[in-house]
FISEBA-118602 format. One record per residue: x, y, z of N, C-alpha, C in turn. Coordinates in steps of 0.001 Angstrom, whole numbers, padded with zeros to 6 digits, always signed. Atoms other than C-alpha are relative to their C-alpha. Layout:
BEGIN
XYZXYZXYZ;...
% end
This chain:
BEGIN
-000746-000173+000854+109764+068112+110892+001178-000715-000695;-001541+000913-000081+111762+065881+108699+000425+001029-001853;-000759-001055+001426+114280+067676+105321+000763-001189-000523;-000365+000772+000850+115194+066120+102666+001021+000760-000766;-001519-000470-000346+119119+067032+101802-000419+000658-002008;+000589-000098+001313+118430+068621+097683+001232+000934-000476;-000436-001706+000301+120700+071032+095172-000433-000941-000994;+000077-000386+001204+120099+072392+091752+001068+000793-000764;-001082-000895+000499+122117+074240+089436-000558+001402+000031;-000125-002222-000040+122512+078808+089745-000600-000410-001769;+000151-000024+001010+121979+079871+086344+001427+000377-001068;-000681-000043+000619+125703+079676+085672+000719-001123+000404;-000680+001121-000035+126106+076312+086210+000155-000823+000885;-000611+000558-000974+127136+076405+089642-001172-001086+000919;+001037+000182-000559+125595+074085+092118-000182-000056+001086;+000632-000586-001413+123561+075521+095369-000437-001524+000302;+000544+000928-000886+122612+073375+098121-001020+000117+001309;+001745-000695-000354+119093+073282+099648-000592-001395+000508;+000418+001259-000547+117191+071115+102060-001346+000499-000314;+001418+000044+000573+113716+070476+101353-000857-000182+001213;+001095+000267-000805+111384+070963+104696-001475-000482-000243;+001048+000812+000824+108740+068392+104536-001162+000369+001686;+000716+000163-001060+105715+067880+107270+000255-001368+000726;-000910+001104-000605+106562+064896+109600-001314-001026-000370;+000406+001471+000607+103589+062771+108158-001237+000997-001499;+001015-000608+001140+101286+063377+104745+000414+000747-001093;-000399-000655+001072+102348+065149+101581-000218+001405+000326;+000200-001547-000039+102669+068767+101854-000980+000332-001384;+001025-000269+000865+099571+070870+100233+000357+001172-001067;-000250-001269+001165+101893+073643+098994+001429-000005+000818;-001731+000075-000011+105581+074368+098378+000541+001830-000051;-000333-000911+000067+107289+077742+099139+001767-000424+000037;-001760-000053+000391+111264+079136+098765+000618+000749+001336;+000188-001064-000645+112943+080632+101609+001401+000630-000317;-001248-000812-000387+115952+083325+101412+000599+000579+000736;-000552-000620-000993+118246+083993+103730+000479+000912+000416;-000570-001570+000292+120167+087204+104814+001096-000302-000403;-000767-000840+000126+122964+088695+103931+001151-000999+000376;-000777+000795-000693+125829+086242+104624-000298-000970+000755;+000712+001064-000805+123991+083956+106094+000018-001577-000484;-000018+001265+001231+122986+079962+105130-001304-000070+000288;+001170+000053-000252+120140+077985+105117-000400-000434+000965;+000341+000632-001445+120765+076645+108411-000263+001090+000994;+000424-001128-001318+120160+079806+110375-000626-000011+000544;+000435+000335-000477+118326+079435+112780-001291+000742+000327;+001509-000876+000550+115334+081763+112309-000458-001437-001174;+000792+000616+000598+114940+079476+109051+000089-000881+000590;+000646+001045-000093+114357+076445+110702-000813+000324+001052;+001727-000334-001024+111918+077589+113451-000550+000599-000976;+001721-000563+000856+109776+079295+110933-000728-000750-000909;+000667+001211+000977+109451+076254+108800-000243-001213+001037;+000425+000980-000759+108651+074287+111755-001602+000657-000379;+001085-000061-000403+105992+075850+111983-000997+000460-001368;+000817-000078+001015+104741+076288+108056+000200-001342-000120;+000090+000840+000038+105514+072909+107614-001069-000877+000890;+000893+000723-000403+102978+072118+110424-001494+000205-000287;+001129-000015+000761+100437+073714+108545+000149-000781-001187;+000019+000307+001418+101385+071620+105256+000376+000938-001004;-000999-001368+001116+103566+074317+103699+001198-001144+000239;-001649+000418+000138+107025+072344+102394+000525+001619-000196;-001087-000644+000218+109958+074765+102405+001557-000317-000348;-001721+000075+000660+113336+074854+099715+000217+001442+001271;-000682-000528-000378+115483+076610+101845+001600-000170-000775;-001112+000377+000966+119010+076761+099900+000925+001098+000188;-001022-000756+000170+122528+078279+100128+000016+001066-001052;+000500-000787+001470+122947+081063+097623+001677+000132-000049;-001272+000282+000201+126011+080883+096027+001169+000602-000054;-000991-000828-000113+128976+081284+097439+000433-000332+001379;+000505+000333-000929+127676+080710+100727-000248-001229+000880;+000081+001359-000117+127419+077738+102718+000692-001641-000602;-000755+000844+000895+127612+074278+101138-000205+000323-001868;+000433-000112+001606+126879+075797+098029+001278+000316-001288;-000927-000480+000612+129438+076175+094964+000149+001396-000574;-000264-001267+000607+130910+079308+092989+000809+000905+001627;-000031-001270-000850+132184+082504+094724-000178+000971+000331;+000690-001808-000868+131096+085334+097039+000729+000643-001007;-000831-001208+000333+133210+087860+095778-000302+000353-001593;+000191+000311+000933+131817+086743+092179-001212+000602+000043;+001694-000671+000064+127924+087542+093267+000218+001262+000335;+000510-001368-000983+126268+090462+094275-001661+000157-000399;+001961+000367-000369+122170+091184+094346-000496-000647-001132;+000711-000260+001240+121121+091023+090996+000127-001865+000215;-000353+001062-000176+122773+087112+091260-001336-000646+001068;+000837+000782-001193+121167+086210+094599-001756+000168-000328;+001350+000561+000533+117647+087059+092683+000532-001146-000860;+000287+001143+000754+118385+084884+090216+000514-001587+000501;-000489+001560-000739+119777+082106+092862-001599+000020+000534;+001090+000028-000578+116216+082690+094123-000962-000603-001076;+001125+000574+001212+114057+082050+090469+001084-001469-000395;-000213+001030+000016+116742+079250+090135-000690-001261+001022;+000143+000480-000922+115446+077655+093211-001605-000552-000205;+001963-000552+000550+111544+078399+091972+000094-001201-000961;+000228+000952+001290+112725+076565+088842-000090-001412+000249;+000034+001505-000707+114024+073494+090516-001158-001358+000847;+001179-000085-000808+110997+073513+092545-001425-001094-001196;+000964+000247+001305+108461+073575+089328+000440-001458-001011;+000208+000980+000880+110274+070820+087655+000118-001462+000765;+000217+001133+000167+109804+068208+089707-001048-000116+000569;+001420-000270+000348+106160+069098+089713-000843+000404+001255;+000798-001261-001548+105545+071541+093245+000298+001399-000564;-000115-001203+000280+105544+074428+091555+000117+001178+001505;+000457-000530-000952+106170+077132+094963-001280+001161-000084;+000426-001025+000626+103511+079705+095215-000040+000932+001243;-000584-000959-001302+105431+081470+098584+000837+000169-000236;-001549-000623+000059+108127+083426+098313+000606+000413+001312;+000093-000063-001660+109335+083916+102340+001995+001051-000526;-001658-000218+000058+113128+086187+102077+000415+001064+002200;-000319-000742-000759+114706+087733+105210+000914+000970-000454;-000880-001362+000295+116590+091070+105322+000634+000271-001465;-000554-000496+001841+118731+091373+101761-000752-001328-000306;+001028+001019+000795+116725+088214+100876-001446-000299-000259;+001485-000456-000018+113162+089480+101695+000194+001196-001340;-000209-000791+001014+114457+092177+099045+000103-001153-001538;-000515+000757+001274+116302+089276+096474-001648-000660-000426;+001282+000615+000915+112439+087782+096469-001107+001321-000616;+000136-001157-000146+110739+091070+096285+000141-000124-001579;-000460+000137+002164+112631+091384+092224+000319-001158-000172;-000173+001301+000597+112744+087804+091672-001849-000523-000042;+000933+000976+000126+108928+086882+092306-000924+000131-001344;+001032+000079+000987+107413+088153+088911+000796-000913-001074;-000857+000584+000291+110027+086084+087797-000491-001340+000445;+000156+001776-000592+108554+082644+089417-002077+000305-000712;+001550-000429+000431+104926+082946+087419-000800-000943+001415;+001002+001080-000218+103506+080203+089808-000071+000671+001711;-000231-000461-001579+104230+082328+093027-001505+000855+000090;+001002-001802-000935+101075+084761+094696+000319+000289+001237;+000229-000808-001178+102186+085477+097878+001962+000559+000486;-000751-000154-000270+105056+087205+098883+000583+000461+001731;-000524-000119-001226+106489+087335+102695+001804+001136+000434;-001651-000788-000507+109427+089915+103782+000010-000185+001347;-000173-000120-001466+111283+089727+107281+001131+000962-000124;-001911-000973-000481+113581+092830+108366+000610+000235-001026;-000796-000351+001443+113819+093732+104904+000222+001672-000452;-000163-001410+000822+115642+096785+103216-000980-000255-000969;+000748-000421+001018+113491+098610+100592+000705-000155-001434;-000986-000303+001055+116485+098903+098967+001279-000538+000127;-001325+000777-000211+120038+096662+098496+000320+001043+000202;-001379-001507-000510+121918+100163+098666-000081-000230+001480;+000707-000944-001846+120917+100332+102293+001427-001616+000520;-001352+001387+000437+124159+097065+102225+001317+001134+000029;-000769-000679+000274+125974+099744+101436+000668+001160+000995;-000180-001118-000954+125563+102385+104305+000365-001255+000502;-000238+000306-001376+125404+099424+106737+001836-000751+000055;-001256+000644+000281+129003+097807+105868+001137+000750-000013;-001394-001162-000271+130723+101181+106145+000897+000151-001441;-001189+000287+001091+132140+100651+102444+000237+001886-000424;-000663-001237+000850+134665+104120+101586+000091-000534-001640;+000863-000196+001650+133079+104767+098176+001580+000759-000858;-001654-000121+000722+136992+106451+097344+000766-000830+000215;-000828+001089+000402+139002+103609+098163-000459-001013-001070;+000911+001574+001130+136036+100725+096285+000841+000855-001215;+000107-000627+001533+136829+103491+093295+001308+000045-000608;-001703-000054+000307+140840+103176+093535+000307-001023-000113;-000269+001243-000403+141205+099829+094665-000441-000882-000790;+001065+001171+000786+138424+097924+092562-000902-000554+001489;+000620+000546-001416+137658+096371+096142+000853+000540+001476;-000190-000363-001371+137630+096512+099929-000570-001481+000871;+000376+001164-000697+137597+094067+102848-000819+000600+000939;+001110+000076-001284+135093+094366+105591-000586-000793+001126;+000428+000903-000638+134151+092564+108544-001378+000222+000277;+000971-000564-000082+130638+091640+109424-000439-001826+000505;-000287+000577-000811+129701+089328+112353+001155-001170-000142;-000947+000413-000532+133028+088243+112674+000718-000671-001201;-000208+000673+000582+133246+086984+109309+000787+000870-001740;-000278-001418+001061+135759+089305+106573-000643-000413-001865;+000830+000627+000786+134420+089732+103690+000541+001066-001340;-000553-000644+000963+135711+090871+100036-001063+001144-000330;+000484-000750+000376+133767+093386+098740+000606+000599-001395;-000694-000257+001711+134010+094469+094869-000879+001243-000189;+000635-000763+000547+132922+097513+093021-001205+000102-000836;+001646+000382+000512+130706+095551+090908-001109-000765+000245;+000358-000075-000836+129196+094389+093655-000916+001313+000529;+000659-001933-000286+128163+098445+095153-000285+000047-001538;+001130-000524+001308+127262+099197+091294-001064-000564-000162;+001286+000744+000201+124611+096328+091402-000877+000483+000612;+000667+000308-001157+123273+096850+094401-000626+002132+000020;+000524-001552+000560+123113+101149+093035-000768+000416-001119;+000966+000008+001446+121469+100390+089809-001313-000344-000293;+001495+000587-000190+118424+098604+091136-000896+001161+000418;+001217-000479-000632+114985+099884+091539-000549-000445+000469;+000492+000895-000473+113366+098696+094050-001589+000536+000151;+001527-001253+000359+109951+101400+093971-000852-000982-000706;+001149+000315+001254+108730+100460+090091+000139-001909+000483;+000063+001250+000430+109714+096501+090977-001396-000117+001490;+001388+000236-000474+107375+096688+094089-001342+000342-000508;+001367-000704+000245+104433+098790+092759-000409-000554-001140;+000341+000342+001481+104241+097022+089574-000492-001943+000637;-000165+000947-000838+104302+093618+091980-001590-000606-000392;+001773-000418+000137+100749+092110+091025+000165-002154+000958;+000118+001389-000784+101592+089329+093995-000903+000695+001606;+000962+000305-002096+099807+089343+098090+001600+000378+000923;-001010+000023-001283+102209+090863+100473+000125+000514+001284;+000474-000478-001758+103001+090449+104035+001285+000789+000112;-001304-000729-000612+105848+092610+105702-000141-000349+001632;+000425+000411-001451+106882+091664+109325+001270+000868-000173;-001258-000477-000424+109337+094180+110776+000162+000580+001879;+000304-000818-001439+110368+095321+114469+000685+001155+000147;-000219-000930+000167+110493+098533+115405+001397+000614+000711;-001391-000273-000889+113871+098488+117468+000850-001056-001046;-001485+000934+000890+115915+096334+114405+000677+001557+000192;-001470-001159-000248+118999+098529+114862+000958-000368-001451;-001318-000054+001442+120430+097098+111557-000823+000284-001567;+000637-000756+000700+117449+097654+109266-000997+001018+000568;+000999-000492-000854+115647+100331+110721-001410-000433-000372;+001366+000136+001092+111362+100445+109835-000065+000670-000361;-000452-000817+001116+111532+102615+107688-000548-000273-001650;-000424+000839+001725+112394+100334+104684-001461-001049+000009;+001325+001444-000011+109130+097903+105943-001421+001243-000329;+000658-000809+000479+107214+101203+105422-000390+000564-001472;-000567+000106+001555+108370+101977+102146-000598-001058-000920;+000370+001658+001157+108092+098443+100824-001782+000212+000445;+001691+000159-000222+104139+099066+102206-000892+000483-000882;+000389-000555+000849+103880+101960+101013-000481-000265-001659;-000050+000684+000752+104860+100816+097664-000886-000863-001050;+000375+001822+000811+103163+097484+097250-001612+000548-000151;+001431+000537+000114+099538+096718+096079-000688-000363+000785;+000736+000503-000833+097026+095747+097538-000490-001456-000227;-000202-000391-001327+096428+093145+098887+001407-000048+000873;-001811-000032-000723+099573+093992+101603-000708+000174+001360;+000405+000253-001356+099443+093167+105148+001693+000445+000876;-001103-000318-000277+101733+094691+107732+000542-000770+001504;+000300+000542-001341+103014+092760+110966+001356+001274+000970;-001122-000307-001104+105392+094818+113879+000217-001005+000658;-000936+000813-000686+107526+092508+115633+000289+000965+000949;-000109-000860-001044+107446+094435+118861+001310-000859+000574;-001274+001000-000976+111065+093456+120801+000349-000373-000322;-000781+000378+000363+112361+091636+118342+001006+000774-000617;-001857-000559+000465+115947+091984+117267-000129-000860-001821;+000004-000116+001426+116996+091701+113530-000288-001387-000741;+000264+001343+000556+117682+088462+113068-000947-001126+000770;+000974+000842-000953+114815+086754+115296+000593-001065+000452;-000838+000795-000758+117414+085066+117323-000899-000850+001059;+001050+001219-000983+114004+083889+120072-000084-000826-000697;+001343+001464+000840+112967+081065+118799-001397+000421+000015;+001741-000140-000239+109002+082196+119764-000033+001168-000693;+000218-001604+000567+109594+085684+118106-000096-001116-001441;-000059+000615+001297+110714+083239+114644-001452-000774-000017;+000851+000685+000407+108145+080844+115177-001586+000542-000111;+001167-001181+000297+105656+083470+115593-000479+000785-001344;-000351-000295+001415+106565+084840+111996-000816-001595-000922;+000097+000512+000913+106311+081553+110727-001800-000639+000431;+000619-000036-000455+102765+080732+112660-001136+000641-001178;+001305-000712+000668+100876+083893+110812+000428+000196-000735;-000598+000162+001701+103202+083602+107378-001085-001056-000122;+000931+000722+000179+100918+080420+107309-001655-000243-000143;+001781-000177+000140+097821+081352+108191-000023+001346-000802;+000133-001494+000896+097895+084780+105934+000476-001031-001338;-000660+000753+001725+099407+082362+103277-000839-000810-001016;+001273+000823+000451+097039+079622+103011-000865+000366-000912;+000802-001287+000165+094342+082518+102034+000572-000383-001275;-000112-000148+001294+095836+082717+098810+000316-001575-000420;+000012+000728+000578+097673+079514+098036-001122-001117-000302;+001002+001175+000140+094434+077391+098251-001080+000463-001393;+000318-000611+000837+093486+079568+095337+000448-000341-001433;-001185+000030+001286+096408+078353+092937-000698-001264-001015;
% end
Protein backbone atom coordinates (compact mmCIF):
# COMPACT_ATOMS: atom_id res chain seq x y z
CA UNK A 1 0.00 0.00 0.00
CA UNK A 2 1.25 3.47 -0.86
CA UNK A 3 -0.19 6.71 0.46
CA UNK A 4 -0.63 10.20 -0.96
CA UNK A 5 -0.92 13.13 1.44
CA UNK A 6 -3.76 15.48 0.54
CA UNK A 7 -5.74 18.32 2.07
CA UNK A 8 -9.10 19.88 1.34
CA UNK A 9 -11.43 22.54 2.74
CA UNK A 10 -14.38 21.84 5.01
CA UNK A 11 -17.65 23.76 4.79
CA UNK A 12 -16.19 26.57 6.92
CA UNK A 13 -13.08 27.00 4.82
CA UNK A 14 -10.76 25.21 7.27
CA UNK A 15 -8.16 22.87 5.80
CA UNK A 16 -8.52 19.19 6.65
CA UNK A 17 -5.59 16.79 6.46
CA UNK A 18 -5.96 13.47 4.69
CA UNK A 19 -4.21 10.52 3.10
CA UNK A 20 -5.33 8.54 0.08
CA UNK A 21 -4.22 4.93 0.37
CA UNK A 22 -3.58 3.36 -3.03
CA UNK A 23 -2.70 -0.08 -4.40
CA UNK A 24 1.03 -0.79 -4.66
CA UNK A 25 0.65 -1.34 -8.37
CA UNK A 26 -1.71 -0.01 -10.98
CA UNK A 27 -4.59 2.40 -10.67
CA UNK A 28 -7.50 1.83 -8.26
CA UNK A 29 -10.79 0.71 -9.74
CA UNK A 30 -12.89 2.33 -7.01
CA UNK A 31 -12.65 4.91 -4.23
CA UNK A 32 -13.88 5.01 -0.64
CA UNK A 33 -13.94 7.43 2.30
CA UNK A 34 -13.10 6.30 5.85
CA UNK A 35 -14.22 8.24 8.96
CA UNK A 36 -12.43 7.61 12.27
CA UNK A 37 -13.90 7.35 15.76
CA UNK A 38 -14.54 10.17 18.23
CA UNK A 39 -11.23 11.97 19.05
CA UNK A 40 -9.20 9.46 16.98
CA UNK A 41 -7.21 10.45 13.87
CA UNK A 42 -6.74 9.24 10.32
CA UNK A 43 -3.57 7.40 11.40
CA UNK A 44 -5.37 5.21 13.92
CA UNK A 45 -4.22 1.58 13.69
CA UNK A 46 -7.61 0.24 12.57
CA UNK A 47 -7.75 2.56 9.55
CA UNK A 48 -4.28 1.61 8.35
CA UNK A 49 -4.80 -2.14 8.71
CA UNK A 50 -8.25 -2.03 7.13
CA UNK A 51 -6.99 0.00 4.17
CA UNK A 52 -4.26 -2.54 3.42
CA UNK A 53 -6.94 -5.10 2.61
CA UNK A 54 -9.05 -2.68 0.57
CA UNK A 55 -6.16 -1.44 -1.55
CA UNK A 56 -5.12 -5.04 -2.22
CA UNK A 57 -8.52 -5.43 -3.90
CA UNK A 58 -8.14 -2.24 -5.97
CA UNK A 59 -10.15 0.08 -3.71
CA UNK A 60 -8.40 3.35 -2.82
CA UNK A 61 -9.38 4.96 0.49
CA UNK A 62 -9.33 8.57 1.63
CA UNK A 63 -8.89 8.73 5.43
CA UNK A 64 -8.85 12.16 7.00
CA UNK A 65 -8.75 14.02 10.32
CA UNK A 66 -12.02 15.59 11.38
CA UNK A 67 -11.97 19.34 12.08
CA UNK A 68 -9.81 20.21 15.09
CA UNK A 69 -8.20 16.76 15.34
CA UNK A 70 -4.88 15.37 14.17
CA UNK A 71 -3.36 17.66 11.55
CA UNK A 72 -6.60 19.33 10.52
CA UNK A 73 -7.34 23.00 11.14
CA UNK A 74 -10.15 24.32 13.31
CA UNK A 75 -11.13 24.04 16.96
CA UNK A 76 -12.48 20.75 18.28
CA UNK A 77 -14.55 22.70 20.83
CA UNK A 78 -16.51 24.33 18.01
CA UNK A 79 -17.36 21.04 16.32
CA UNK A 80 -20.31 18.69 16.80
CA UNK A 81 -21.89 15.63 15.20
CA UNK A 82 -23.40 17.69 12.37
CA UNK A 83 -20.04 19.25 11.52
CA UNK A 84 -18.49 15.76 11.42
CA UNK A 85 -21.11 14.71 8.87
CA UNK A 86 -20.34 17.88 6.90
CA UNK A 87 -16.64 16.94 6.95
CA UNK A 88 -17.54 13.58 5.38
CA UNK A 89 -19.40 15.37 2.60
CA UNK A 90 -16.43 17.71 2.09
CA UNK A 91 -14.14 14.69 1.73
CA UNK A 92 -16.46 13.17 -0.87
CA UNK A 93 -16.69 16.47 -2.75
CA UNK A 94 -12.89 16.63 -2.80
CA UNK A 95 -12.59 13.15 -4.31
CA UNK A 96 -15.33 13.89 -6.83
CA UNK A 97 -13.52 17.06 -7.88
CA UNK A 98 -10.47 14.92 -8.69
CA UNK A 99 -12.60 12.77 -10.98
CA UNK A 100 -12.64 9.87 -8.49
CA UNK A 101 -16.07 9.97 -6.79
CA UNK A 102 -16.39 7.62 -3.80
CA UNK A 103 -18.78 4.72 -4.11
CA UNK A 104 -18.07 3.32 -0.66
CA UNK A 105 -18.39 5.03 2.74
CA UNK A 106 -16.83 3.39 5.83
CA UNK A 107 -17.00 4.64 9.41
CA UNK A 108 -15.82 3.41 12.79
CA UNK A 109 -17.75 4.14 16.00
CA UNK A 110 -19.20 7.69 15.86
CA UNK A 111 -17.55 8.02 12.43
CA UNK A 112 -19.93 5.29 11.26
CA UNK A 113 -22.92 7.23 12.55
CA UNK A 114 -21.64 10.29 10.67
CA UNK A 115 -21.34 8.17 7.52
CA UNK A 116 -24.95 7.01 7.78
CA UNK A 117 -26.07 10.61 8.27
CA UNK A 118 -23.94 12.00 5.43
CA UNK A 119 -24.55 9.27 2.83
CA UNK A 120 -27.63 10.88 1.20
CA UNK A 121 -25.49 13.96 0.54
CA UNK A 122 -22.89 11.86 -1.32
CA UNK A 123 -24.66 11.05 -4.63
CA UNK A 124 -21.91 8.74 -5.86
CA UNK A 125 -22.11 6.43 -2.83
CA UNK A 126 -23.77 3.05 -3.29
CA UNK A 127 -22.67 1.26 -0.12
CA UNK A 128 -22.09 2.13 3.55
CA UNK A 129 -20.12 0.12 6.11
CA UNK A 130 -20.37 0.71 9.86
CA UNK A 131 -17.94 -0.71 12.41
CA UNK A 132 -18.81 -0.68 16.14
CA UNK A 133 -21.19 2.18 15.47
CA UNK A 134 -23.76 3.82 17.79
CA UNK A 135 -27.28 3.80 16.38
CA UNK A 136 -27.77 7.32 17.79
CA UNK A 137 -25.06 9.97 18.35
CA UNK A 138 -26.54 10.76 21.77
CA UNK A 139 -24.96 7.49 22.94
CA UNK A 140 -21.77 9.53 23.29
CA UNK A 141 -23.34 11.68 25.99
CA UNK A 142 -23.94 8.63 28.18
CA UNK A 143 -20.49 7.20 27.49
CA UNK A 144 -18.75 10.43 28.46
CA UNK A 145 -20.79 10.67 31.67
CA UNK A 146 -21.72 14.31 31.10
CA UNK A 147 -23.43 16.08 34.01
CA UNK A 148 -26.42 17.72 32.28
CA UNK A 149 -27.10 20.03 35.20
CA UNK A 150 -23.54 21.34 35.30
CA UNK A 151 -23.51 21.69 31.52
CA UNK A 152 -26.69 23.78 31.59
CA UNK A 153 -25.35 26.09 34.28
CA UNK A 154 -21.77 26.41 33.06
CA UNK A 155 -22.24 26.11 29.29
CA UNK A 156 -19.40 23.59 29.02
CA UNK A 157 -17.77 20.76 30.97
CA UNK A 158 -14.43 19.00 30.82
CA UNK A 159 -14.14 15.24 30.54
CA UNK A 160 -11.29 12.80 29.98
CA UNK A 161 -11.29 10.16 27.26
CA UNK A 162 -8.34 7.88 26.48
CA UNK A 163 -6.05 10.21 28.39
CA UNK A 164 -7.26 13.32 26.55
CA UNK A 165 -8.99 16.18 28.34
CA UNK A 166 -11.92 17.39 26.23
CA UNK A 167 -14.06 20.48 26.56
CA UNK A 168 -17.66 19.55 25.75
CA UNK A 169 -20.02 22.46 25.10
CA UNK A 170 -23.78 22.72 25.40
CA UNK A 171 -24.12 23.21 21.65
CA UNK A 172 -22.24 19.93 21.12
CA UNK A 173 -24.66 18.00 23.36
CA UNK A 174 -27.74 19.78 21.99
CA UNK A 175 -26.68 18.72 18.49
CA UNK A 176 -26.40 15.09 19.63
CA UNK A 177 -29.91 15.21 21.09
CA UNK A 178 -31.64 16.69 18.05
CA UNK A 179 -30.41 14.09 15.56
CA UNK A 180 -32.97 11.45 14.51
CA UNK A 181 -30.95 8.59 13.07
CA UNK A 182 -33.77 6.07 12.69
CA UNK A 183 -35.45 8.22 10.05
CA UNK A 184 -32.12 8.74 8.30
CA UNK A 185 -31.37 5.02 8.19
CA UNK A 186 -34.86 4.08 7.05
CA UNK A 187 -34.61 6.52 4.14
CA UNK A 188 -31.09 5.53 3.14
CA UNK A 189 -31.13 4.07 -0.34
CA UNK A 190 -27.75 2.38 -0.03
CA UNK A 191 -26.51 -1.15 0.60
CA UNK A 192 -25.44 -1.42 4.26
CA UNK A 193 -22.94 -3.73 5.98
CA UNK A 194 -22.88 -3.66 9.80
CA UNK A 195 -19.89 -4.98 11.78
CA UNK A 196 -20.08 -5.28 15.58
CA UNK A 197 -18.57 -7.33 18.37
CA UNK A 198 -20.81 -8.96 21.00
CA UNK A 199 -18.03 -8.16 23.49
CA UNK A 200 -17.89 -4.42 22.67
CA UNK A 201 -17.94 -2.64 26.05
CA UNK A 202 -18.02 0.87 24.61
CA UNK A 203 -20.90 0.60 22.14
CA UNK A 204 -23.22 -2.30 22.94
CA UNK A 205 -24.23 -4.69 20.19
CA UNK A 206 -27.87 -3.57 20.56
CA UNK A 207 -26.81 -0.51 18.55
CA UNK A 208 -25.90 -2.70 15.59
CA UNK A 209 -29.22 -4.51 15.85
CA UNK A 210 -31.09 -1.18 15.79
CA UNK A 211 -29.19 -0.03 12.69
CA UNK A 212 -29.84 -3.35 10.97
CA UNK A 213 -33.52 -3.31 11.90
CA UNK A 214 -34.13 0.14 10.43
CA UNK A 215 -32.01 -0.33 7.31
CA UNK A 216 -33.60 -1.34 4.04
CA UNK A 217 -32.44 -4.26 1.96
CA UNK A 218 -29.83 -5.03 0.79
CA UNK A 219 -28.24 -5.21 4.23
CA UNK A 220 -25.77 -7.55 5.91
CA UNK A 221 -24.54 -8.10 9.45
CA UNK A 222 -21.23 -9.61 10.61
CA UNK A 223 -20.55 -10.46 14.25
CA UNK A 224 -16.93 -9.74 15.22
CA UNK A 225 -16.80 -12.32 17.99
CA UNK A 226 -13.96 -11.65 20.41
CA UNK A 227 -12.99 -8.23 19.02
CA UNK A 228 -12.66 -5.09 21.13
CA UNK A 229 -14.28 -1.75 20.25
CA UNK A 230 -11.12 -0.32 18.67
CA UNK A 231 -10.18 -3.50 16.78
CA UNK A 232 -6.64 -3.20 18.09
CA UNK A 233 -5.82 -6.74 16.99
CA UNK A 234 -4.47 -6.45 13.45
CA UNK A 235 -6.13 -9.72 12.43
CA UNK A 236 -9.55 -8.33 13.40
CA UNK A 237 -9.01 -5.14 11.40
CA UNK A 238 -7.75 -6.97 8.34
CA UNK A 239 -10.65 -9.43 8.55
CA UNK A 240 -13.06 -6.46 8.44
CA UNK A 241 -11.15 -4.99 5.52
CA UNK A 242 -11.17 -8.23 3.52
CA UNK A 243 -14.89 -8.81 4.06
CA UNK A 244 -15.68 -5.17 3.28
CA UNK A 245 -13.83 -5.39 -0.03
CA UNK A 246 -15.52 -8.63 -1.06
CA UNK A 247 -18.96 -7.33 -0.11
CA UNK A 248 -18.58 -3.81 -1.54
CA UNK A 249 -17.24 -4.85 -4.94
CA UNK A 250 -20.61 -6.46 -5.67
CA UNK A 251 -22.12 -2.96 -5.61
CA UNK A 252 -19.18 -0.86 -6.80
CA UNK A 253 -18.96 -2.68 -10.14
CA UNK A 254 -22.51 -1.51 -10.90
CA UNK A 255 -21.57 2.19 -10.67
